[in-house]
C-alpha positions in Angstrom: 145.6 79.2 29.1 142.3 77.7 30.4 142.0 77.1 34.1 139.9 74.5 35.6 137.9 75.2 38.7 135.5 72.3 38.7 134.8 71.0 42.1 135.7 74.2 43.9 133.6 76.4 45.9 132.9 80.1 44.9 135.1 81.3 47.7 138.0 79.0 46.7 137.7 80.1 43.0 137.8 83.7 44.0 140.9 83.2 46.4 142.6 81.1 43.8 142.2 83.8 41.1 143.2 86.7 43.3 146.3 84.9 44.6 147.7 83.9 41.3 146.7 86.7 38.8 149.0 89.1 37.4 146.6 92.1 37.6 143.1 92.9 39.0 141.0 95.3 37.0 138.4 96.8 39.2 134.7 97.7 38.1 135.1 96.4 34.6 131.9 95.5 32.7 131.7 92.1 30.9 129.4 89.4 29.5 128.8 86.1 31.1 126.6 83.2 29.7 123.3 82.6 31.3 122.5 79.4 33.0 119.3 77.5 31.8 117.6 78.7 34.9 118.7 82.3 34.4 117.6 82.0 30.8 114.1 80.8 31.7 113.7 83.4 34.5 114.6 86.1 32.0 112.1 84.9 29.4 109.4 84.8 32.1 110.1 88.3 33.3 110.3 89.5 29.7 106.7 88.1 29.2 105.5 89.9 32.3 107.1 93.1 31.3 105.5 93.0 27.9 102.1 92.7 29.5 102.8 95.5 32.0 104.2 97.7 29.2 101.0 97.2 27.1 98.9 98.2 30.0 100.8 101.3 30.7 101.1 102.2 27.0 97.3 101.9 26.7 97.0 104.2 29.8 99.4 106.6 28.3 97.4 106.9 25.1 94.2 107.4 27.0 95.9 110.0 29.3 97.5 111.7 26.2 94.0 111.9 24.6 92.6 113.4 27.8 95.5 116.0 27.9 95.0 116.9 24.2 91.3 117.5 24.9 92.1 119.8 27.8 94.7 121.5 25.5 92.5 122.1 22.6 90.4 125.1 23.8 93.6 126.6 25.3 95.4 126.4 22.1 92.4 127.8 20.1 92.2 130.8 22.6 96.0 131.3 22.3 95.7 131.1 18.5 93.2 133.9 18.5 95.1 136.1 21.0 98.3 135.6 18.7 96.2 136.7 15.7 95.1 139.7 17.5 98.6 140.6 18.7 99.8 140.2 15.1 96.9 142.2 13.3 96.3 144.7 16.2 92.6 144.0 16.0 90.0 141.6 17.4 86.9 140.0 15.8 83.6 141.1 17.0 79.9 140.5 15.9 77.4 143.2 15.7 75.7 145.8 13.5 77.8 147.7 11.1 76.9 151.2 9.8 77.9 152.1 6.2 78.1 155.5 4.9 78.7 156.6 1.4 80.3 159.9 0.6 82.2 161.3 -2.3 82.9 157.9 -3.9 84.0 156.3 -0.6 82.3 153.8 1.7 83.0 154.3 5.4 82.1 151.4 7.8 81.5 152.2 11.6 80.8 150.0 14.6 78.0 150.7 17.0 80.5 152.6 19.1 81.3 155.0 16.4 84.5 153.5 15.5 85.6 153.6 11.8 86.8 150.1 10.9 87.2 150.6 7.1 87.0 152.8 4.1 87.2 152.0 0.5 86.3 153.3 -2.8 82.5 152.5 -3.7 82.1 149.6 -6.0 79.3 149.0 -8.5 76.7 151.8 -8.3 76.4 151.9 -4.5 77.6 155.4 -4.4 75.4 157.6 -2.5 76.0 160.8 -0.5 75.5 161.2 3.3 72.8 163.6 2.5 70.8 161.5 0.3 71.0 158.7 3.0 69.8 161.0 5.7 67.1 162.3 3.4 65.9 158.8 2.7 65.9 158.0 6.5 64.0 161.0 7.3 61.3 160.9 4.5 61.2 157.2 3.9 61.5 157.8 0.1 64.2 156.5 -2.3 64.5 160.0 -4.3 
């Protein structure tokens, strides 16, 4: 059944429908065709939104780059700290003191902390006494 409402005001159409229907369904979503004016307005608004979205997208990319730059040193520091926590040690720069004794090489920091020991490789074996003798006499015997 197709009803004809031509020539009726919106209020009369509403009243006629309400008075003659079998059931009213409240708050139901449905699709209606756009008028040519609504279609033109929607196309115009879509164009405006596209321009605005492009500007906001550009600003977002610039802000993201700025935040990324701010985050970089923090992430690098955190990576170093995580490495320290995983290894139980930290990296420092400074003089190291190496001693050879009984086929072993011992490496100490300037604070006297032993940081490594390993078997001596390739003819570097010397005793602590020969090292001290060389230091005191300035000879290589």
